[in-house]
Each structure stands twice: as structure tokens, then as C-alpha cells.
mmCIF file of the N, C-alpha and C atoms, coordinates in Angstrom:
data_MODEL
# 
_entry.id   MODEL 
# 
loop_
_atom_site.group_PDB 
_atom_site.id 
_atom_site.type_symbol 
_atom_site.label_atom_id 
_atom_site.label_alt_id 
_atom_site.label_comp_id 
_atom_site.label_asym_id 
_atom_site.label_entity_id 
_atom_site.label_seq_id 
_atom_site.pdbx_PDB_ins_code 
_atom_site.Cartn_x 
_atom_site.Cartn_y 
_atom_site.Cartn_z 
_atom_site.occupancy 
_atom_site.B_iso_or_equiv 
_atom_site.pdbx_formal_charge 
_atom_site.auth_seq_id 
_atom_site.auth_comp_id 
_atom_site.auth_asym_id 
_atom_site.auth_atom_id 
_atom_site.pdbx_PDB_model_num 
ATOM 1   N N  . MET A 1 1  ? 43.304 -23.161 -14.105 1.00 0.00 ? 1  MET A N  1 
ATOM 2   C CA . MET A 1 1  ? 43.322 -24.630 -14.133 1.00 0.00 ? 1  MET A CA 1 
ATOM 3   C C  . MET A 1 1  ? 42.056 -25.313 -14.669 1.00 0.00 ? 1  MET A C  1 
ATOM 4   N N  . PHE A 1 2  ? 40.924 -24.831 -14.404 1.00 0.00 ? 2  PHE A N  1 
ATOM 5   C CA . PHE A 1 2  ? 39.769 -25.476 -14.758 1.00 0.00 ? 2  PHE A CA 1 
ATOM 6   C C  . PHE A 1 2  ? 39.090 -24.640 -15.899 1.00 0.00 ? 2  PHE A C  1 
ATOM 7   N N  . GLY A 1 3  ? 39.626 -23.618 -16.312 1.00 0.00 ? 3  GLY A N  1 
ATOM 8   C CA . GLY A 1 3  ? 38.977 -22.838 -17.286 1.00 0.00 ? 3  GLY A CA 1 
ATOM 9   C C  . GLY A 1 3  ? 37.987 -21.750 -16.901 1.00 0.00 ? 3  GLY A C  1 
ATOM 10  N N  . TRP A 1 4  ? 37.809 -21.733 -15.555 1.00 0.00 ? 4  TRP A N  1 
ATOM 11  C CA . TRP A 1 4  ? 36.600 -20.868 -14.997 1.00 0.00 ? 4  TRP A CA 1 
ATOM 12  C C  . TRP A 1 4  ? 37.046 -20.482 -13.652 1.00 0.00 ? 4  TRP A C  1 
ATOM 13  N N  . THR A 1 5  ? 37.035 -19.254 -13.254 1.00 0.00 ? 5  THR A N  1 
ATOM 14  C CA . THR A 1 5  ? 37.368 -18.836 -11.776 1.00 0.00 ? 5  THR A CA 1 
ATOM 15  C C  . THR A 1 5  ? 35.997 -18.062 -11.332 1.00 0.00 ? 5  THR A C  1 
ATOM 16  N N  . SER A 1 6  ? 35.886 -18.110 -10.200 1.00 0.00 ? 6  SER A N  1 
ATOM 17  C CA . SER A 1 6  ? 34.763 -17.351 -9.441  1.00 0.00 ? 6  SER A CA 1 
ATOM 18  C C  . SER A 1 6  ? 35.346 -16.102 -9.130  1.00 0.00 ? 6  SER A C  1 
ATOM 19  N N  . PRO A 1 7  ? 34.498 -15.035 -8.770  1.00 0.00 ? 7  PRO A N  1 
ATOM 20  C CA . PRO A 1 7  ? 34.897 -13.905 -8.074  1.00 0.00 ? 7  PRO A CA 1 
ATOM 21  C C  . PRO A 1 7  ? 35.708 -14.091 -6.875  1.00 0.00 ? 7  PRO A C  1 
ATOM 22  N N  . ARG A 1 8  ? 35.378 -15.041 -6.136  1.00 0.00 ? 8  ARG A N  1 
ATOM 23  C CA . ARG A 1 8  ? 35.947 -15.228 -4.851  1.00 0.00 ? 8  ARG A CA 1 
ATOM 24  C C  . ARG A 1 8  ? 37.426 -15.772 -5.159  1.00 0.00 ? 8  ARG A C  1 
ATOM 25  N N  . ASP A 1 9  ? 37.626 -16.573 -6.198  1.00 0.00 ? 9  ASP A N  1 
ATOM 26  C CA . ASP A 1 9  ? 38.951 -17.131 -6.462  1.00 0.00 ? 9  ASP A CA 1 
ATOM 27  C C  . ASP A 1 9  ? 39.866 -15.928 -6.886  1.00 0.00 ? 9  ASP A C  1 
ATOM 28  N N  . ARG A 1 10 ? 39.425 -15.053 -7.499  1.00 0.00 ? 10 ARG A N  1 
ATOM 29  C CA . ARG A 1 10 ? 40.126 -13.836 -7.830  1.00 0.00 ? 10 ARG A CA 1 
ATOM 30  C C  . ARG A 1 10 ? 40.023 -12.734 -6.960  1.00 0.00 ? 10 ARG A C  1 
ATOM 31  N N  . GLU A 1 11 ? 39.306 -12.801 -5.856  1.00 0.00 ? 11 GLU A N  1 
ATOM 32  C CA . GLU A 1 11 ? 39.234 -11.802 -4.817  1.00 0.00 ? 11 GLU A CA 1 
ATOM 33  C C  . GLU A 1 11 ? 38.754 -10.542 -5.388  1.00 0.00 ? 11 GLU A C  1 
ATOM 34  N N  . ILE A 1 12 ? 37.690 -10.540 -6.131  1.00 0.00 ? 12 ILE A N  1 
ATOM 35  C CA . ILE A 1 12 ? 37.037 -9.433  -6.693  1.00 0.00 ? 12 ILE A CA 1 
ATOM 36  C C  . ILE A 1 12 ? 35.879 -9.040  -5.865  1.00 0.00 ? 12 ILE A C  1 
ATOM 37  N N  . ARG A 1 13 ? 35.553 -7.742  -5.807  1.00 0.00 ? 13 ARG A N  1 
ATOM 38  C CA . ARG A 1 13 ? 34.380 -7.280  -5.099  1.00 0.00 ? 13 ARG A CA 1 
ATOM 39  C C  . ARG A 1 13 ? 33.411 -6.654  -6.160  1.00 0.00 ? 13 ARG A C  1 
ATOM 40  N N  . ILE A 1 14 ? 32.278 -7.104  -6.154  1.00 0.00 ? 14 ILE A N  1 
ATOM 41  C CA . ILE A 1 14 ? 31.214 -6.704  -7.100  1.00 0.00 ? 14 ILE A CA 1 
ATOM 42  C C  . ILE A 1 14 ? 30.322 -5.835  -6.427  1.00 0.00 ? 14 ILE A C  1 
ATOM 43  N N  . GLU A 1 15 ? 30.131 -4.582  -6.796  1.00 0.00 ? 15 GLU A N  1 
ATOM 44  C CA . GLU A 1 15 ? 29.146 -3.701  -6.099  1.00 0.00 ? 15 GLU A CA 1 
ATOM 45  C C  . GLU A 1 15 ? 28.648 -2.683  -7.074  1.00 0.00 ? 15 GLU A C  1 
ATOM 46  N N  . GLY A 1 16 ? 27.305 -2.534  -7.078  1.00 0.00 ? 16 GLY A N  1 
ATOM 47  C CA . GLY A 1 16 ? 26.610 -1.637  -7.894  1.00 0.00 ? 16 GLY A CA 1 
ATOM 48  C C  . GLY A 1 16 ? 26.218 -0.419  -7.208  1.00 0.00 ? 16 GLY A C  1 
ATOM 49  N N  . THR A 1 17 ? 26.330 0.694   -7.878  1.00 0.00 ? 17 THR A N  1 
ATOM 50  C CA . THR A 1 17 ? 25.747 2.072   -7.278  1.00 0.00 ? 17 THR A CA 1 
ATOM 51  C C  . THR A 1 17 ? 25.227 2.909   -8.475  1.00 0.00 ? 17 THR A C  1 
ATOM 52  N N  . LEU A 1 18 ? 24.570 3.949   -8.025  1.00 0.00 ? 18 LEU A N  1 
ATOM 53  C CA . LEU A 1 18 ? 24.099 4.840   -8.970  1.00 0.00 ? 18 LEU A CA 1 
ATOM 54  C C  . LEU A 1 18 ? 24.220 6.245   -8.333  1.00 0.00 ? 18 LEU A C  1 
ATOM 55  N N  . MET A 1 19 ? 25.352 6.933   -8.525  1.00 0.00 ? 19 MET A N  1 
ATOM 56  C CA . MET A 1 19 ? 25.637 8.196   -8.061  1.00 0.00 ? 19 MET A CA 1 
ATOM 57  C C  . MET A 1 19 ? 25.320 8.468   -6.673  1.00 0.00 ? 19 MET A C  1 
ATOM 58  N N  . CYS A 1 20 ? 25.617 7.625   -5.751  1.00 0.00 ? 20 CYS A N  1 
ATOM 59  C CA . CYS A 1 20 ? 25.396 7.591   -4.358  1.00 0.00 ? 20 CYS A CA 1 
ATOM 60  C C  . CYS A 1 20 ? 26.852 7.712   -3.670  1.00 0.00 ? 20 CYS A C  1 
ATOM 61  N N  . THR A 1 21 ? 26.926 8.555   -2.644  1.00 0.00 ? 21 THR A N  1 
ATOM 62  C CA . THR A 1 21 ? 28.234 8.719   -1.958  1.00 0.00 ? 21 THR A CA 1 
ATOM 63  C C  . THR A 1 21 ? 28.267 7.825   -0.783  1.00 0.00 ? 21 THR A C  1 
ATOM 64  N N  . ALA A 1 22 ? 29.502 7.722   -0.156  1.00 0.00 ? 22 ALA A N  1 
ATOM 65  C CA . ALA A 1 22 ? 29.503 6.859   1.102   1.00 0.00 ? 22 ALA A CA 1 
ATOM 66  C C  . ALA A 1 22 ? 28.661 7.498   2.304   1.00 0.00 ? 22 ALA A C  1 
ATOM 67  N N  . ASP A 1 23 ? 28.627 8.822   2.256   1.00 0.00 ? 23 ASP A N  1 
ATOM 68  C CA . ASP A 1 23 ? 27.739 9.520   3.165   1.00 0.00 ? 23 ASP A CA 1 
ATOM 69  C C  . ASP A 1 23 ? 26.264 9.206   2.971   1.00 0.00 ? 23 ASP A C  1 
ATOM 70  N N  . ASP A 1 24 ? 25.877 9.083   1.670   1.00 0.00 ? 24 ASP A N  1 
ATOM 71  C CA . ASP A 1 24 ? 24.515 8.720   1.376   1.00 0.00 ? 24 ASP A CA 1 
ATOM 72  C C  . ASP A 1 24 ? 24.239 7.354   1.988   1.00 0.00 ? 24 ASP A C  1 
ATOM 73  N N  . TYR A 1 25 ? 25.109 6.354   1.771   1.00 0.00 ? 25 TYR A N  1 
ATOM 74  C CA . TYR A 1 25 ? 24.926 5.030   2.439   1.00 0.00 ? 25 TYR A CA 1 
ATOM 75  C C  . TYR A 1 25 ? 24.862 5.109   3.813   1.00 0.00 ? 25 TYR A C  1 
ATOM 76  N N  . ARG A 1 26 ? 25.746 5.894   4.595   1.00 0.00 ? 26 ARG A N  1 
ATOM 77  C CA . ARG A 1 26 ? 25.657 5.913   5.924   1.00 0.00 ? 26 ARG A CA 1 
ATOM 78  C C  . ARG A 1 26 ? 24.384 6.454   6.514   1.00 0.00 ? 26 ARG A C  1 
ATOM 79  N N  . THR A 1 27 ? 23.882 7.442   5.735   1.00 0.00 ? 27 THR A N  1 
ATOM 80  C CA . THR A 1 27 ? 22.557 8.211   6.263   1.00 0.00 ? 27 THR A CA 1 
ATOM 81  C C  . THR A 1 27 ? 21.518 7.131   6.060   1.00 0.00 ? 27 THR A C  1 
ATOM 82  N N  . VAL A 1 28 ? 21.405 6.481   4.896   1.00 0.00 ? 28 VAL A N  1 
ATOM 83  C CA . VAL A 1 28 ? 20.285 5.435   4.672   1.00 0.00 ? 28 VAL A CA 1 
ATOM 84  C C  . VAL A 1 28 ? 20.363 4.286   5.623   1.00 0.00 ? 28 VAL A C  1 
ATOM 85  N N  . MET A 1 29 ? 21.648 3.727   5.804   1.00 0.00 ? 29 MET A N  1 
ATOM 86  C CA . MET A 1 29 ? 21.818 2.647   6.854   1.00 0.00 ? 29 MET A CA 1 
ATOM 87  C C  . MET A 1 29 ? 21.346 3.126   8.207   1.00 0.00 ? 29 MET A C  1 
ATOM 88  N N  . SER A 1 30 ? 21.544 4.349   8.603   1.00 0.00 ? 30 SER A N  1 
ATOM 89  C CA . SER A 1 30 ? 21.132 4.866   9.861   1.00 0.00 ? 30 SER A CA 1 
ATOM 90  C C  . SER A 1 30 ? 19.617 4.961   10.022  1.00 0.00 ? 30 SER A C  1 
ATOM 91  N N  . LEU A 1 31 ? 19.002 5.379   8.977   1.00 0.00 ? 31 LEU A N  1 
ATOM 92  C CA . LEU A 1 31 ? 17.596 5.513   8.869   1.00 0.00 ? 31 LEU A CA 1 
ATOM 93  C C  . LEU A 1 31 ? 16.858 4.164   8.786   1.00 0.00 ? 31 LEU A C  1 
ATOM 94  N N  . ILE A 1 32 ? 17.517 3.207   8.304   1.00 0.00 ? 32 ILE A N  1 
ATOM 95  C CA . ILE A 1 32 ? 16.941 1.751   8.228   1.00 0.00 ? 32 ILE A CA 1 
ATOM 96  C C  . ILE A 1 32 ? 17.122 1.213   9.542   1.00 0.00 ? 32 ILE A C  1 
ATOM 97  N N  . THR A 1 33 ? 18.233 1.281   10.309  1.00 0.00 ? 33 THR A N  1 
ATOM 98  C CA . THR A 1 33 ? 18.476 0.650   11.578  1.00 0.00 ? 33 THR A CA 1 
ATOM 99  C C  . THR A 1 33 ? 17.618 1.385   12.664  1.00 0.00 ? 33 THR A C  1 
ATOM 100 N N  . SER A 1 34 ? 17.278 2.552   12.352  1.00 0.00 ? 34 SER A N  1 
ATOM 101 C CA . SER A 1 34 ? 16.413 3.301   13.465  1.00 0.00 ? 34 SER A CA 1 
ATOM 102 C C  . SER A 1 34 ? 14.901 2.985   13.067  1.00 0.00 ? 34 SER A C  1 
ATOM 103 N N  . ASP A 1 35 ? 14.588 2.282   12.077  1.00 0.00 ? 35 ASP A N  1 
ATOM 104 C CA . ASP A 1 35 ? 13.185 2.009   11.616  1.00 0.00 ? 35 ASP A CA 1 
ATOM 105 C C  . ASP A 1 35 ? 12.372 3.158   11.200  1.00 0.00 ? 35 ASP A C  1 
ATOM 106 N N  . ALA A 1 36 ? 13.224 4.260   10.696  1.00 0.00 ? 36 ALA A N  1 
ATOM 107 C CA . ALA A 1 36 ? 12.539 5.369   10.103  1.00 0.00 ? 36 ALA A CA 1 
ATOM 108 C C  . ALA A 1 36 ? 12.144 5.073   8.594   1.00 0.00 ? 36 ALA A C  1 
ATOM 109 N N  . ILE A 1 37 ? 12.888 4.087   8.014   1.00 0.00 ? 37 ILE A N  1 
ATOM 110 C CA . ILE A 1 37 ? 12.561 3.536   6.722   1.00 0.00 ? 37 ILE A CA 1 
ATOM 111 C C  . ILE A 1 37 ? 12.059 2.187   6.829   1.00 0.00 ? 37 ILE A C  1 
ATOM 112 N N  . ASP A 1 38 ? 10.860 1.871   6.389   1.00 0.00 ? 38 ASP A N  1 
ATOM 113 C CA . ASP A 1 38 ? 10.407 0.334   6.313   1.00 0.00 ? 38 ASP A CA 1 
ATOM 114 C C  . ASP A 1 38 ? 10.816 -0.301  5.016   1.00 0.00 ? 38 ASP A C  1 
ATOM 115 N N  . THR A 1 39 ? 11.736 -1.157  5.111   1.00 0.00 ? 39 THR A N  1 
ATOM 116 C CA . THR A 1 39 ? 12.316 -1.652  3.801   1.00 0.00 ? 39 THR A CA 1 
ATOM 117 C C  . THR A 1 39 ? 11.308 -2.607  3.228   1.00 0.00 ? 39 THR A C  1 
ATOM 118 N N  . ASP A 1 40 ? 10.383 -3.158  3.948   1.00 0.00 ? 40 ASP A N  1 
ATOM 119 C CA . ASP A 1 40 ? 9.279  -4.008  3.363   1.00 0.00 ? 40 ASP A CA 1 
ATOM 120 C C  . ASP A 1 40 ? 8.599  -3.379  2.201   1.00 0.00 ? 40 ASP A C  1 
ATOM 121 N N  . ASP A 1 41 ? 8.560  -2.027  2.240   1.00 0.00 ? 41 ASP A N  1 
ATOM 122 C CA . ASP A 1 41 ? 7.782  -1.166  1.325   1.00 0.00 ? 41 ASP A CA 1 
ATOM 123 C C  . ASP A 1 41 ? 8.617  -0.925  0.037   1.00 0.00 ? 41 ASP A C  1 
ATOM 124 N N  . ILE A 1 42 ? 10.051 -1.232  0.183   1.00 0.00 ? 42 ILE A N  1 
ATOM 125 C CA . ILE A 1 42 ? 10.969 -0.974  -0.898  1.00 0.00 ? 42 ILE A CA 1 
ATOM 126 C C  . ILE A 1 42 ? 11.406 -2.221  -1.535  1.00 0.00 ? 42 ILE A C  1 
ATOM 127 N N  . VAL A 1 43 ? 11.748 -3.315  -0.785  1.00 0.00 ? 43 VAL A N  1 
ATOM 128 C CA . VAL A 1 43 ? 12.237 -4.581  -1.373  1.00 0.00 ? 43 VAL A CA 1 
ATOM 129 C C  . VAL A 1 43 ? 11.063 -5.440  -1.743  1.00 0.00 ? 43 VAL A C  1 
ATOM 130 N N  . ILE A 1 44 ? 11.119 -5.557  -3.235  1.00 0.00 ? 44 ILE A N  1 
ATOM 131 C CA . ILE A 1 44 ? 9.994  -6.251  -3.768  1.00 0.00 ? 44 ILE A CA 1 
ATOM 132 C C  . ILE A 1 44 ? 10.178 -7.801  -3.786  1.00 0.00 ? 44 ILE A C  1 
ATOM 133 N N  . ALA A 1 45 ? 11.460 -8.190  -4.030  1.00 0.00 ? 45 ALA A N  1 
ATOM 134 C CA . ALA A 1 45 ? 11.699 -9.557  -4.181  1.00 0.00 ? 45 ALA A CA 1 
ATOM 135 C C  . ALA A 1 45 ? 13.226 -9.852  -3.632  1.00 0.00 ? 45 ALA A C  1 
ATOM 136 N N  . ALA A 1 46 ? 13.488 -10.989 -3.200  1.00 0.00 ? 46 ALA A N  1 
ATOM 137 C CA . ALA A 1 46 ? 14.895 -11.486 -2.837  1.00 0.00 ? 46 ALA A CA 1 
ATOM 138 C C  . ALA A 1 46 ? 15.192 -12.828 -3.606  1.00 0.00 ? 46 ALA A C  1 
ATOM 139 N N  . TYR A 1 47 ? 16.179 -13.039 -4.120  1.00 0.00 ? 47 TYR A N  1 
ATOM 140 C CA . TYR A 1 47 ? 16.592 -14.124 -4.835  1.00 0.00 ? 47 TYR A CA 1 
ATOM 141 C C  . TYR A 1 47 ? 17.872 -14.619 -4.463  1.00 0.00 ? 47 TYR A C  1 
ATOM 142 N N  . PRO A 1 48 ? 18.174 -16.039 -4.164  1.00 0.00 ? 48 PRO A N  1 
ATOM 143 C CA . PRO A 1 48 ? 19.517 -16.506 -3.954  1.00 0.00 ? 48 PRO A CA 1 
ATOM 144 C C  . PRO A 1 48 ? 20.406 -16.207 -5.014  1.00 0.00 ? 48 PRO A C  1 
ATOM 145 N N  . LEU A 1 49 ? 21.698 -16.200 -4.722  1.00 0.00 ? 49 LEU A N  1 
ATOM 146 C CA . LEU A 1 49 ? 22.687 -15.934 -5.725  1.00 0.00 ? 49 LEU A CA 1 
ATOM 147 C C  . LEU A 1 49 ? 22.585 -16.933 -6.956  1.00 0.00 ? 49 LEU A C  1 
ATOM 148 N N  . GLU A 1 50 ? 22.110 -18.072 -6.732  1.00 0.00 ? 50 GLU A N  1 
ATOM 149 C CA . GLU A 1 50 ? 21.880 -19.108 -7.829  1.00 0.00 ? 50 GLU A CA 1 
ATOM 150 C C  . GLU A 1 50 ? 20.864 -18.702 -8.795  1.00 0.00 ? 50 GLU A C  1 
ATOM 151 N N  . GLU A 1 51 ? 20.025 -17.755 -8.398  1.00 0.00 ? 51 GLU A N  1 
ATOM 152 C CA . GLU A 1 51 ? 18.975 -17.296 -9.286  1.00 0.00 ? 51 GLU A CA 1 
ATOM 153 C C  . GLU A 1 51 ? 19.201 -15.834 -9.677  1.00 0.00 ? 51 GLU A C  1 
ATOM 154 N N  . ALA A 1 52 ? 20.395 -15.342 -9.711  1.00 0.00 ? 52 ALA A N  1 
ATOM 155 C CA . ALA A 1 52 ? 20.740 -14.019 -10.096 1.00 0.00 ? 52 ALA A CA 1 
ATOM 156 C C  . ALA A 1 52 ? 20.097 -13.571 -11.350 1.00 0.00 ? 52 ALA A C  1 
ATOM 157 N N  . GLY A 1 53 ? 20.108 -14.445 -12.447 1.00 0.00 ? 53 GLY A N  1 
ATOM 158 C CA . GLY A 1 53 ? 19.625 -14.178 -13.617 1.00 0.00 ? 53 GLY A CA 1 
ATOM 159 C C  . GLY A 1 53 ? 18.102 -13.787 -13.595 1.00 0.00 ? 53 GLY A C  1 
ATOM 160 N N  . ARG A 1 54 ? 17.322 -14.552 -12.738 1.00 0.00 ? 54 ARG A N  1 
ATOM 161 C CA . ARG A 1 54 ? 15.873 -14.317 -12.507 1.00 0.00 ? 54 ARG A CA 1 
ATOM 162 C C  . ARG A 1 54 ? 15.802 -12.986 -11.730 1.00 0.00 ? 54 ARG A C  1 
ATOM 163 N N  . ALA A 1 55 ? 16.642 -12.625 -10.949 1.00 0.00 ? 55 ALA A N  1 
ATOM 164 C CA . ALA A 1 55 ? 16.579 -11.344 -10.179 1.00 0.00 ? 55 ALA A CA 1 
ATOM 165 C C  . ALA A 1 55 ? 16.792 -10.230 -11.127 1.00 0.00 ? 55 ALA A C  1 
ATOM 166 N N  . PHE A 1 56 ? 17.832 -10.339 -12.007 1.00 0.00 ? 56 PHE A N  1 
ATOM 167 C CA . PHE A 1 56 ? 18.025 -9.217  -12.915 1.00 0.00 ? 56 PHE A CA 1 
ATOM 168 C C  . PHE A 1 56 ? 16.960 -9.053  -13.983 1.00 0.00 ? 56 PHE A C  1 
ATOM 169 N N  . ALA A 1 57 ? 16.204 -10.228 -14.395 1.00 0.00 ? 57 ALA A N  1 
ATOM 170 C CA . ALA A 1 57 ? 15.101 -10.102 -15.202 1.00 0.00 ? 57 ALA A CA 1 
ATOM 171 C C  . ALA A 1 57 ? 13.915 -9.475  -14.447 1.00 0.00 ? 57 ALA A C  1 
ATOM 172 N N  . ALA A 1 58 ? 13.783 -9.694  -13.208 1.00 0.00 ? 58 ALA A N  1 
ATOM 173 C CA . ALA A 1 58 ? 12.658 -9.151  -12.454 1.00 0.00 ? 58 ALA A CA 1 
ATOM 174 C C  . ALA A 1 58 ? 12.890 -7.762  -12.171 1.00 0.00 ? 58 ALA A C  1 
ATOM 175 N N  . SER A 1 59 ? 14.082 -7.293  -12.068 1.00 0.00 ? 59 SER A N  1 
ATOM 176 C CA . SER A 1 59 ? 14.344 -5.861  -11.927 1.00 0.00 ? 59 SER A CA 1 
ATOM 177 C C  . SER A 1 59 ? 14.112 -4.971  -13.068 1.00 0.00 ? 59 SER A C  1 
ATOM 178 N N  . LEU A 1 60 ? 13.709 -5.561  -14.278 1.00 0.00 ? 60 LEU A N  1 
ATOM 179 C CA . LEU A 1 60 ? 13.340 -4.927  -15.323 1.00 0.00 ? 60 LEU A CA 1 
ATOM 180 C C  . LEU A 1 60 ? 11.951 -4.364  -15.284 1.00 0.00 ? 60 LEU A C  1 
ATOM 181 N N  . ASN A 1 61 ? 11.147 -4.990  -14.371 1.00 0.00 ? 61 ASN A N  1 
ATOM 182 C CA . ASN A 1 61 ? 9.761  -4.564  -14.101 1.00 0.00 ? 61 ASN A CA 1 
ATOM 183 C C  . ASN A 1 61 ? 9.801  -3.223  -13.438 1.00 0.00 ? 61 ASN A C  1 
ATOM 184 N N  . PRO A 1 62 ? 9.163  -2.224  -14.073 1.00 0.00 ? 62 PRO A N  1 
ATOM 185 C CA . PRO A 1 62 ? 9.262  -0.859  -13.450 1.00 0.00 ? 62 PRO A CA 1 
ATOM 186 C C  . PRO A 1 62 ? 8.588  -0.876  -12.046 1.00 0.00 ? 62 PRO A C  1 
ATOM 187 N N  . GLU A 1 63 ? 7.729  -1.843  -11.742 1.00 0.00 ? 63 GLU A N  1 
ATOM 188 C CA . GLU A 1 63 ? 6.970  -1.677  -10.423 1.00 0.00 ? 63 GLU A CA 1 
ATOM 189 C C  . GLU A 1 63 ? 7.932  -2.288  -9.317  1.00 0.00 ? 63 GLU A C  1 
ATOM 190 N N  . HIS A 1 64 ? 9.081  -2.926  -9.745  1.00 0.00 ? 64 HIS A N  1 
ATOM 191 C CA . HIS A 1 64 ? 9.996  -3.424  -8.656  1.00 0.00 ? 64 HIS A CA 1 
ATOM 192 C C  . HIS A 1 64 ? 10.882 -2.379  -8.364  1.00 0.00 ? 64 HIS A C  1 
ATOM 193 N N  . VAL A 1 65 ? 10.712 -1.909  -7.174  1.00 0.00 ? 65 VAL A N  1 
ATOM 194 C CA . VAL A 1 65 ? 11.622 -0.725  -6.635  1.00 0.00 ? 65 VAL A CA 1 
ATOM 195 C C  . VAL A 1 65 ? 12.984 -1.275  -6.410  1.00 0.00 ? 65 VAL A C  1 
ATOM 196 N N  . LYS A 1 66 ? 12.971 -2.383  -5.632  1.00 0.00 ? 66 LYS A N  1 
ATOM 197 C CA . LYS A 1 66 ? 14.389 -2.839  -5.321  1.00 0.00 ? 66 LYS A CA 1 
ATOM 198 C C  . LYS A 1 66 ? 14.277 -4.446  -5.296  1.00 0.00 ? 66 LYS A C  1 
ATOM 199 N N  . VAL A 1 67 ? 15.076 -5.154  -6.050  1.00 0.00 ? 67 VAL A N  1 
ATOM 200 C CA . VAL A 1 67 ? 15.238 -6.717  -5.981  1.00 0.00 ? 67 VAL A CA 1 
ATOM 201 C C  . VAL A 1 67 ? 16.562 -7.052  -5.481  1.00 0.00 ? 67 VAL A C  1 
ATOM 202 N N  . LEU A 1 68 ? 16.626 -8.025  -4.531  1.00 0.00 ? 68 LEU A N  1 
ATOM 203 C CA . LEU A 1 68 ? 17.934 -8.206  -3.937  1.00 0.00 ? 68 LEU A CA 1 
ATOM 204 C C  . LEU A 1 68 ? 18.419 -9.550  -4.345  1.00 0.00 ? 68 LEU A C  1 
ATOM 205 N N  . VAL A 1 69 ? 19.688 -9.555  -4.540  1.00 0.00 ? 69 VAL A N  1 
ATOM 206 C CA . VAL A 1 69 ? 20.345 -11.138 -4.694  1.00 0.00 ? 69 VAL A CA 1 
ATOM 207 C C  . VAL A 1 69 ? 21.008 -11.205 -3.397  1.00 0.00 ? 69 VAL A C  1 
ATOM 208 N N  . THR A 1 70 ? 20.681 -12.363 -2.719  1.00 0.00 ? 70 THR A N  1 
ATOM 209 C CA . THR A 1 70 ? 21.218 -12.695 -1.356  1.00 0.00 ? 70 THR A CA 1 
ATOM 210 C C  . THR A 1 70 ? 22.229 -13.795 -1.474  1.00 0.00 ? 70 THR A C  1 
ATOM 211 N N  . MET A 1 71 ? 23.022 -13.814 -0.554  1.00 0.00 ? 71 MET A N  1 
ATOM 212 C CA . MET A 1 71 ? 24.135 -14.839 -0.423  1.00 0.00 ? 71 MET A CA 1 
ATOM 213 C C  . MET A 1 71 ? 24.261 -15.315 1.031   1.00 0.00 ? 71 MET A C  1 
ATOM 214 N N  . THR A 1 72 ? 24.040 -16.563 1.167   1.00 0.00 ? 72 THR A N  1 
ATOM 215 C CA . THR A 1 72 ? 24.229 -17.229 2.516   1.00 0.00 ? 72 THR A CA 1 
ATOM 216 C C  . THR A 1 72 ? 25.576 -17.817 2.760   1.00 0.00 ? 72 THR A C  1 
ATOM 217 N N  . THR A 1 73 ? 26.064 -17.796 3.849   1.00 0.00 ? 73 THR A N  1 
ATOM 218 C CA . THR A 1 73 ? 27.300 -18.468 4.200   1.00 0.00 ? 73 THR A CA 1 
ATOM 219 C C  . THR A 1 73 ? 27.064 -19.621 5.228   1.00 0.00 ? 73 THR A C  1 
ATOM 220 N N  . SER A 1 74 ? 27.749 -20.678 4.991   1.00 0.00 ? 74 SER A N  1 
ATOM 221 C CA . SER A 1 74 ? 27.612 -21.910 5.763   1.00 0.00 ? 74 SER A CA 1 
ATOM 222 C C  . SER A 1 74 ? 28.584 -22.033 6.843   1.00 0.00 ? 74 SER A C  1 
# 
């Protein structure tokens, strides 16, 4: 109708992975929730969805282990 649709309008799920299995994710989430992994040492920066372009640009820096794009709900 307006010439543009958001992922939400089309009910798309966007997810990025690199050769990780569901078991890998379960293991890592278990380690994170048990405080066996300190994510403060891994997550270098977090950007709101509106600044996703800046987040992707920042992720090109080899010193950035993990850059997050966050989304808040009201």
C-alpha cells in the first residue's frame, strides 16, 4: 500500500548464525546464565535498531568481538 513493508508486516524472522547448531546455542546460553561466561568481556558495543547501520560498520573492526543490535518493546 505504501511501497514499503517492514519485516514485522511480512512476519519475517531475521537471524544470523555461523555454523552453530541448536545444541551449541543451548550450551552457550546455559554457560551465560550460570555466569560461567562473562559477556562483558565479549560484547563490545550495543546499538538500538535505529542505528543498525552504525552497528554493522562497527562490527568490521577486528577488535570488536561482538556488536549487538537491540530492540526494545513498549
